[in-house]
Structure formats: C-alpha cells, structure tokens
C-alpha positions in Angstrom: -60.5 36.2 73.0 -60.0 33.6 70.3 -57.9 36.1 68.4 -55.7 36.7 71.4 -55.2 33.0 72.0 -54.3 32.4 68.4 -51.8 35.2 68.5 -50.2 33.8 71.7 -49.9 30.4 70.2 -48.3 31.8 67.1 -45.7 33.7 69.2 -45.0 30.6 71.3 -44.5 28.5 68.1 -42.2 31.0 66.6 -40.2 31.2 69.8 -40.0 27.4 70.0 -38.7 27.3 66.5 -35.9 29.8 67.4 -35.0 27.9 70.6 -35.1 24.6 68.7 -32.7 26.0 66.1 -30.3 27.3 68.8 -30.4 24.0 70.6 -29.8 22.0 67.4 -26.8 24.1 66.6 -25.1 23.4 70.0 -25.9 19.7 70.1 -24.6 19.2 66.6 -21.2 20.7 67.8 -20.9 22.7 64.6 -19.5 26.0 65.9 -21.9 26.7 68.9 -20.8 27.0 72.5 -20.2 23.3 73.0 -16.8 22.6 74.6 -14.2 21.5 72.0 -12.6 18.1 72.3 -9.1 18.3 73.8 -6.1 17.7 71.6 -4.6 14.3 72.3 -1.0 15.7 72.4 1.2 15.2 75.4 4.2 17.5 76.0 6.9 16.5 78.5 10.6 17.1 79.4 12.9 14.1 79.5 15.8 16.4 80.5 18.6 14.9 78.5 19.6 13.0 75.4 18.9 9.2 75.8 22.0 7.1 76.2 20.8 4.9 73.4 17.5 4.0 71.7 18.6 0.5 70.8 16.9 -1.9 73.1 20.1 -3.9 73.5 22.2 -0.9 74.4 19.8 1.2 76.5 20.8 1.3 80.2 19.1 4.3 81.7 15.7 5.6 82.7 15.6 8.3 79.9 16.2 5.7 77.2 13.6 3.4 78.9 11.0 6.2 78.9 11.2 6.3 75.1 11.6 2.6 74.4 8.6 1.5 76.6 6.4 3.7 74.5 7.8 2.9 71.1 8.5 -0.9 71.4 6.6 -3.8 72.9 7.9 -7.1 74.3 6.3 -10.5 74.7 4.6 -9.0 77.8 3.9 -5.5 79.0 3.4 -4.2 82.5 -0.3 -3.3 82.6 -2.2 -0.5 84.3 -2.6 -2.7 87.4 1.3 -3.1 87.6 1.2 -6.7 86.6 2.6 -8.3 83.5 0.1 -8.9 80.7 0.4 -10.5 77.3 1.5 -8.2 74.6 3.3 -9.4 71.4 2.6 -12.9 72.8 -0.9 -14.0 72.3 -0.5 -17.1 74.5 2.2 -19.2 76.2 2.9 -22.5 77.8 5.4 -23.4 80.5 7.0 -26.9 81.0 6.3 -28.8 84.2 9.8 -28.0 85.5 9.4 -24.3 84.8 12.4 -24.0 82.5 10.8 -24.0 79.0 8.4 -21.3 77.8 6.7 -21.6 74.4 5.3 -18.3 73.3 2.7 -18.0 70.4 3.0 -14.5 68.8 -0.1 -12.6 67.8 -0.5 -11.1 64.3 1.4 -7.8 64.7 3.4 -5.5 62.5 6.4 -3.2 62.7 5.7 0.5 62.1 6.8 0.0 58.4 4.3 -2.8 57.9 6.7 -5.7 58.2 5.3 -8.6 60.3 6.8 -9.0 63.8 8.2 -12.5 64.0 9.8 -14.9 66.5 13.0 -14.5 64.5 13.0 -10.8 65.5 13.1 -11.7 69.2 15.7 -14.4 68.7 17.9 -11.9 66.8 17.5 -9.1 69.4 18.3 -11.3 72.4 21.3 -12.9 70.8 22.5 -9.5 69.6 22.6 -8.2 73.1 24.4 -11.3 74.3 27.0 -11.1 71.6 30.2 -9.9 73.4 31.3 -7.7 70.5 28.2 -5.5 71.0 29.2 -4.6 74.6 25.6 -4.5 75.9 25.7 -3.2 79.5 22.5 -5.0 80.2 23.5 -8.4 78.7 23.4 -9.9 82.1 19.6 -9.5 82.2 19.6 -12.3 79.6 21.7 -14.6 81.7 18.4 -16.3 82.7 18.5 -18.0 79.3 20.2 -21.3 78.9 23.9 -20.5 78.0 23.2 -16.8 78.1 26.1 -16.0 80.4 28.4 -18.5 78.7 27.7 -16.9 75.3 28.2 -13.4 76.6 31.6 -14.3 78.1 32.8 -16.1 75.0 32.6 -19.6 76.6 29.8 -20.9 74.3 28.5 -20.1 70.8 25.5 -17.8 70.4 23.7 -20.7 68.7 23.6 -22.5 72.0 21.6 -19.8 73.8 18.1 -20.9 74.9 16.0 -18.9 72.5 14.8 -20.4 69.2 12.3 -19.3 66.6 10.5 -22.5 65.8 8.6 -20.7 63.1 7.5 -17.1 62.5 4.9 -17.3 65.2 6.5 -19.6 67.8 9.3 -18.7 70.2 10.8 -21.4 72.4 12.7 -20.0 75.4 14.8 -22.4 77.6 16.0 -21.0 81.0 19.0 -22.1 83.1 16.6 -22.7 86.0 13.0 -21.8 86.9 12.6 -18.0 87.2 9.3 -17.1 88.9 9.4 -13.5 87.6 10.3 -14.3 84.0 7.1 -12.8 82.6 8.1 -9.5 84.2 11.5 -9.7 82.6 10.1 -10.2 79.1 8.5 -6.7 79.6 11.9 -5.1 80.2 13.6 -3.3 77.3 16.6 -5.6 76.9 14.0 -8.3 76.0 12.4 -6.2 73.3 12.4 -7.4 69.6 14.3 -5.7 66.8 13.4 -5.7 63.1 16.1 -8.2 62.1 15.8 -7.4 58.3 16.5 -3.7 58.9 19.2 -4.2 61.6 21.2 -6.6 59.4 20.9 -4.2 56.4 21.8 -1.1 58.4 23.8 -1.6 61.7 23.3 2.1 62.5 19.5 1.9 62.2 18.9 3.1 65.8 21.0 6.3 65.8 18.5 8.7 64.2 14.8 8.9 63.4 14.0 7.9 59.8 12.6 5.1 57.7 14.9 2.6 59.3 14.0 3.4 62.9 11.0 1.1 63.1 9.3 0.0 66.2 6.3 -2.3 67.2 4.8 -0.4 70.1 1.9 2.1 70.5 3.9 5.0 69.2 6.6 5.5 66.5 9.4 8.1 66.5 9.2 10.6 63.7 11.7 13.3 64.9 14.9 13.0 66.9 16.7 16.4 67.1 19.6 15.3 69.2 20.0 17.2 72.5 16.7 19.1 71.7 13.6 17.0 71.3 12.0 13.7 70.3 8.6 13.5 68.7 6.4 10.3 68.7 3.1 9.8 66.9 0.5 7.1 67.3 1.6 4.0 65.4 -1.1 3.1 63.0 0.3 -0.4 62.5 0.1 -1.3 66.2 -2.1 -4.3 66.9 -3.9 -2.6 69.8 -4.1 0.9 68.2 -7.8 1.3 69.1 -6.8 1.5 72.8 -4.2 4.2 72.1 -5.7 7.7 72.5 -2.7 10.1 72.3 -2.0 11.2 68.8 1.4 12.8 69.5 4.1 13.0 72.2 6.7 15.7 72.3 9.7 15.0 74.6 11.9 18.0 75.2 15.5 17.8 76.4 15.8 20.8 78.8 18.4 20.2 81.5 17.3 23.1 83.7 14.4 21.9 85.9 13.4 25.4 86.8 12.8 26.1 83.1 10.8 22.9 82.9 8.5 23.9 85.9 8.1 27.4 84.4 7.0 25.9 81.1 4.5 23.7 82.9 3.0 26.7 84.7 2.7 28.6 81.4 0.8 25.6 79.9 3.7 24.7 77.6 4.2 21.3 79.2 1.6 18.8 80.5 3.9 17.3 83.1 6.9 18.3 85.2 9.1 16.1 87.4 9.5 12.4 87.8 9.7 9.9 86.3 10.6 11.7 83.1 12.7 14.4 84.8 12.8 16.1 88.2 11.3 19.0 90.1 13.5 21.9 91.5 14.0 20.9 95.1 13.2 24.5 96.2 9.7 24.2 94.6 8.6 21.1 96.5 7.1 22.7 99.6 5.2 25.4 97.6 3.8 22.9 95.1 2.6 20.8 98.1 0.9 23.9 99.6 -0.8 24.6 96.3 -2.2 21.0 96.5 -0.8 20.0 93.0 2.2 17.9 94.1 2.0 14.1 93.5 4.3 11.8 95.5 4.6 8.1 95.0 7.1 5.7 96.7 9.0 3.5 94.2 11.4 0.6 94.4 14.6 2.6 93.8 17.7 3.7 95.6 20.0 6.8 95.3 23.6 5.9 96.1 27.2 6.9 95.8 29.3 4.3 94.0 33.0 3.9 95.1 35.6 2.9 92.5 37.2 0.2 94.7 40.3 0.0 92.6 41.4 3.5 93.3 43.3 4.5 96.4 42.1 5.2 99.1 38.7 3.7 98.1 40.3 0.3 97.7 40.2 0.1 101.6 36.9 -1.1 103.0 37.3 0.8 106.2 37.7 4.1 104.3 34.6 3.3 102.3 32.6 2.6 105.4 33.9 5.7 107.2 32.7 7.8 104.2 29.3 6.1 104.2 28.7 6.4 107.9 29.7 10.1 108.0 26.7 11.1 105.8 23.6 12.6 107.4 20.9 11.2 105.3 18.1 12.6 107.4 19.4 16.1 106.7 19.5 15.4 103.0 15.9 14.2 102.6 14.6 16.9 104.9 16.5 19.9 103.6 17.3 19.1 100.0 15.1 16.4 98.4 12.0 17.2 100.5 9.7 14.7 98.8 9.2 12.0 101.4 12.3 10.0 100.6 13.5 7.5 103.2 17.1 7.6 104.4 18.8 4.4 103.1 21.2 2.3 105.2 20.7 -0.7 103.0 20.8 -1.6 99.3 17.4 -3.2 98.7 14.2 -1.0 99.0 11.9 -1.7 102.0 9.1 -2.7 99.5 11.1 -5.8 99.0 12.8 -6.2 102.4 10.6 -4.3 104.9 13.4 -4.4 107.6 15.6 -2.4 105.3 13.9 0.8 106.4 16.1 0.5 109.5 19.2 -0.8 107.6 22.6 -2.2 108.5 24.2 0.8 110.2 23.2 4.1 112.0 22.7 7.2 110.0 25.2 10.0 110.6 27.4 7.7 112.9 30.3 10.1 113.0 32.0 8.4 116.0 32.2 5.1 114.3 33.2 6.8 111.0 36.2 8.5 112.7 37.4 5.2 114.2 37.1 3.4 110.9 39.0 6.2 109.1 41.8 6.0 111.6 42.1 2.2 111.1 41.9 2.6 107.3 44.6 5.2 107.2 47.0 2.9 109.1 46.3 0.0 106.8 47.1 2.1 103.8 50.2 3.5 105.3 49.1 7.1 105.8 50.2 9.0 108.9 47.0 11.1 109.1 44.1 12.4 107.0 46.2 15.2 105.5 48.1 12.7 103.5 45.0 11.3 101.8 44.6 12.2 98.1 41.7 14.6 97.3 38.6 12.6 96.8 36.6 13.6 93.7 32.8 13.4 93.8 31.3 13.1 90.3 27.7 13.7 89.3 25.7 14.4 86.2 24.5 18.0 85.7 21.4 18.5 87.8 20.5 21.0 90.6 19.5 18.3 93.1 22.6 16.2 92.4 24.8 19.2 92.9 23.2 20.2 96.2 23.5 16.6 97.5 27.2 16.5 96.4 27.9 19.9 98.1 26.2 18.7 101.3 28.2 15.4 101.4 31.4 17.4 100.6 30.7 19.5 103.7 29.9 16.5 105.9 33.1 14.7 104.9 35.2 17.8 105.6 33.5 18.7 108.9 33.2 15.1 110.3 36.3 13.5 108.9 38.6 16.4 107.7 38.6 14.9 104.2 39.3 17.2 101.2 37.1 16.7 98.1 36.5 18.2 94.7 33.2 18.2 92.8 33.0 17.2 89.1 29.9 17.3 86.9 29.3 16.2 83.3 26.3 16.0 81.0 24.5 12.6 81.3 25.8 10.7 78.3 29.4 11.7 79.0 29.0 11.0 82.7 27.6 7.5 82.4 30.2 6.6 79.9 33.0 7.7 82.3 31.4 5.7 85.1 31.3 2.5 83.0 35.0 3.0 82.1 35.9 3.4 85.7 37.1 7.0 85.2 35.9 8.3 88.5 36.5 8.0 92.3 33.0 8.5 93.8 30.0 8.8 91.5 26.3 9.3 92.2 23.8 6.9 90.6 20.2 5.9 91.1 18.9 2.4 90.6 15.2 1.8 89.9 14.1 -1.9 89.9 13.7 -3.5 86.5 11.5 -6.1 88.0 10.0 -6.7 91.4 12.6 -8.8 93.1 15.5 -8.1 95.5 18.0 -9.9 93.2 17.7 -7.0 90.8 19.4 -4.7 93.2 22.1 -7.2 94.1 23.0 -8.8 90.8 24.4 -5.5 89.5 27.5 -6.3 91.6 27.8 -10.0 91.0 30.7 -9.7 88.5 33.5 -7.2 88.6 33.1 -6.3 85.0 29.3 -6.6 85.0 27.6 -4.1 82.8 26.2 -1.8 85.5 28.6 -2.6 88.3 31.0 0.3 87.8 32.6 -0.2 91.3 35.0 -3.0 90.2 34.1 -4.8 93.4 33.6 -8.5 93.4 33.1 -11.1 96.2 33.1 -14.9 95.5 30.8 -15.7 98.5 28.4 -12.9 97.5 28.4 -14.3 93.9 27.8 -17.8 95.1 24.8 -16.8 97.2 23.2 -15.1 94.2 23.7 -18.2 92.1 22.3 -20.4 94.8 19.3 -18.2 95.2 18.4 -18.6 91.5 18.4 -22.4 92.0 16.4 -22.4 95.2 12.7 -23.4 94.7 11.5 -22.5 98.2 10.6 -18.8 98.2 11.5 -18.2 101.9 14.9 -20.0 101.7 15.6 -18.0 98.5 14.9 -14.7 100.2 17.2 -15.7 103.1 20.0 -16.4 100.7 19.5 -12.9 99.2 19.5 -11.3 102.7 22.9 -13.0 103.4 24.2 -11.7 100.1 23.1 -8.2 101.0 24.8 -8.4 104.4 28.1 -9.2 102.7 27.5 -6.3 100.3 26.8 -3.8 103.0 29.7 -5.0 105.1 32.1 -4.4 102.2 30.4 -1.1 101.2 31.2 -0.8 97.4 28.4 1.8 97.5 27.1 4.2 100.1 23.2 4.2 99.9 21.7 7.7 100.5 17.9 7.4 100.2 15.1 5.3 98.8 13.3 7.1 96.0 9.9 8.6 95.6 8.5 10.0 92.4 7.4 13.7 92.7 5.6 15.5 89.9 2.9 17.9 88.8 0.6 17.2 85.8 -2.2 18.7 83.7 -5.5 18.0 85.6 -7.2 16.7 82.5 -4.5 14.1 81.8 -5.6 10.6 82.8 -4.2 7.0 82.9 -0.4 7.7 82.7 0.8 4.3 84.0 3.6 4.6 86.6 4.6 1.2 88.0 5.9 0.6 91.6 9.3 0.4 89.9 9.0 3.9 88.7 8.8 3.3 85.0 6.2 5.1 82.8 4.0 4.1 79.9 1.7 6.3 77.9 -0.2 3.6 75.9 -3.4 4.3 77.8 -3.0 8.0 78.5 -5.5 10.6 77.3 -6.9 14.1 77.9 -10.5 14.4 78.9 
C-alpha cells in the first residue's frame, strides 16, 4: 500500500512539474500561446493631397487632419471636447479680458530646438503679413491691430502678440473674446520654428530635416499625391501619453477602394472625418451594425459667385436655392442622418435653424423669383440665361449631389447647367480666385460659436469668402457682436446678421453634416470633436 502511495505521489509531482513548466512558458510570453501585443500602427485614407502643411497657409480639413497631429498650439481640444493647456503651462487674463499672458512649458521641436514664445509671435505675424496671402489671416483679427496689419494699414510690429522672453507670450486682443482659448487650439495659431523658417522659406513643402513640428507625431515621409507617414515624436513633452508608433495616411480618391481596403484589413478606418464612405454602402454598413454616425457643427452648401451674371441678381440666387429638394438629397444620396439646411449656422448653435428661413423645395416661390430676376436682368425668358456651371471637387457623393441639383434646376426652373469637376487642390484654388459660377463647399466649425459660420462672408475679399458678396449692415452687426459683453444680446446681433445673409443668399445651404465612418474594433480613443476635427494623440489599439 505504501509503495502504491509513493508511486502515485511521484507521478503527481512529475505531472505538476510538467504543468508548471508549461504555465511558466505562457505567462512569461516567450513564444507560448499568449496573445501578442497589437502593433500600434494606424492606417487611414485622407483621400487627397493636403492644400498646405504650413499652419499659416492651411485652409482645409485634409491639411488640418495632419497639422492637428503633428503640431501643438498654446491649447489643444481635449478628449472631453474642451480646450486644455498644451504648449502653455499656465496663463493669466487681465480684468478687462483683453490681455492674456501665457507661460510656456519646457518643450522641444522634433529636431531638439526649444519651443519659444518667439516661435508663436513669428508664426502669427507671418500669417498676418499680407505678402504671404494666408486665407485664414482673418482668424487672427482678434489680435490688437491684426486686421489693420493684414490690410496694410498698420505695421506688423503693432500687432498684439509679443514674446516678453523665451517662455512668456503676451497677447493683446481688440476686445474680450470668450472663446479665445478655443481659437489658440486652431491651426492658424500654431507655432513655427522661426530659425528654420527664416533660413528656408520652403521648409513646409516636403518631408525632411527642415520639416520640424512640436506635436505628438512628426512627419517622416511625404510622397505627394500618394501618402504621408508620421511617427511618434520622441521630443514631444507629453510623449508618455502617446501610444501610436506610426500613422500612415494614404491619398486614395476612390472611396470604394478605401472601403474595400478596410474590409481586407489594409486600413483601420474608412470614412469621415478623414475621408468619406461610398453613399451606396451606408445602408448595408448600418445593417451590419458597424456604421458610426455623429452629428457635427458643419454645413454643406453651394457658393454663388455674385459677380457673375446671372448670379449677381439676388432673386436668381434665391430661386436656385429654393428649387432644391434637400430632403430628397439626404434620403436618397447621403443617407447618413444629415439634416436639410435652410440656414447657415448649424442647429447645435442656433436650435431654431433646424426649421430655417425658407421652405425646402419651394418650387412655386422659386418660379416667381426667377421670373422677377429675369426681368431685372433684361432677359425675355429663361432660354436667354447663360448656361450655369456647377463645380465640385472629384468625389462620388459630390457628383451625385451635383447631378441631382442639375436635374432639379432643369425640371423645376428650366435652367440649363453644366457640371465641372477638379482634383481638390486645383478646385479650391479656382474657387479662391473666383474662377467659377456655382461651387460646392463644406464648412466645419473652427470653434464653437455662430460667428465662425458668418465671419467668412464679412469682407468681399476675405480669405474663405469666395462669393465676392459683401454687405455693410451685415459687417457692422458682426463687429458689434464682438464688442457686446452680454451673451444674449450678442447672439441676437448674430441672428440679425444671419437673417441678412439668408435674405441675400450668397450661398445655398444644402444640409447640416454628420460624420459617418467604420473603424477597427480594437482602435480606441480617436478624439473627434463636435466640430468634426480629429486627433490621434490618445489613440491606441488594445
């Protein structure tokens, strides 16, 4: 009996040793069956070549998607959608709300140079310098003498941004601006390495040793019209909270190819805000339960060149706007929960704007306005009107919307149109030059305030106006609103301005945006704000 027990114990001990050895191998993660850690590499399609990767020249969502991840301003929009301190470690505001004193943290550019207050002063003044033709210079008009300097009426030295020393930036505003800390997160307010920029004015045109940035990632590859590669910036002050090691941004215009690559596991994301989903895929993706939809503060609209006949006539513009069936467009083409837009400012800022200023698809009123407009311009009937050209940048959804509106204008008003499309960089340049009649454009809020959707059109030659429209009363209301300290009175002034804008119709709003996308299930903490912009600082694969 004792011999049997001894033998049994020996067998159990031997078996325990084997099990222990197996368990030890797995727990050590040295080649056993333990799940391997995921690669922290994010692959996405940004669809097209960025307009510019210079913070002072960028003026589109594609450029912004790169810059928000490679650069960092005094503040950054956090995961909670609110501004948080970034390059600034601390700040003070004067009692009257017009002077901000920022203390910069110890931070470095990707080449090891220190980030200084002088880099901010240089960048902001560079964008305001009229010779640099920054489309977004008006975003810096909040600075004392910002507008005067940009329009050549005051020297750049008079602008309200001064580096007191390497770590202290003093900013003086024209008037109190309650959303200023949101503005300092926007890309026009990003710093530039002044030493490099002064040595090499073309520093921003290609990846290389002179393209230095101060954000969570740095650009190592820029194959124009093909791809951009970013890697984690080992000089970034908060690098311990950055988990992605590499980001590859492809430039594939065909969204069907993009979705196909996602389904094959070649991309980790397809759709907004980096690109777009094929409209025909939306319903199926929703059935599969993998579609993500998020309303954002943005509007899709058609801009009218108000200096070109017959679009110089307000009644013709209104006739064209009223004769569009927006409900049909969002139900049959975009299909991602967009809201028909009969106003300029999104409902998240003005809730009543979901109803808007006019009826959708109001063909009866459109016909009446067209008839009156034709008489005012001296045309006998619609057959004498010049062919109206509808321009859009190459994209499946833009094409379908343009074709639908072309059909609506022909059926409802008898108006002849032609469609024109160009690749994005060429298209936006033509719009800015005024080389178009009707052109599609989207506007996503740069900060969470209605003025951001109205100030585009404050000045005839404003950077992103494109319509050549200007109205003195509209302009005065915007200026007044910036001086008004009472929030309710300020919003009322902005509503009055929007009413003038919608009555003169330099644009025809089509719909308020949503972001629609699909993503890798293991991807976490991609930060998409209510304005639709995207940051990858906190993103990771689990």
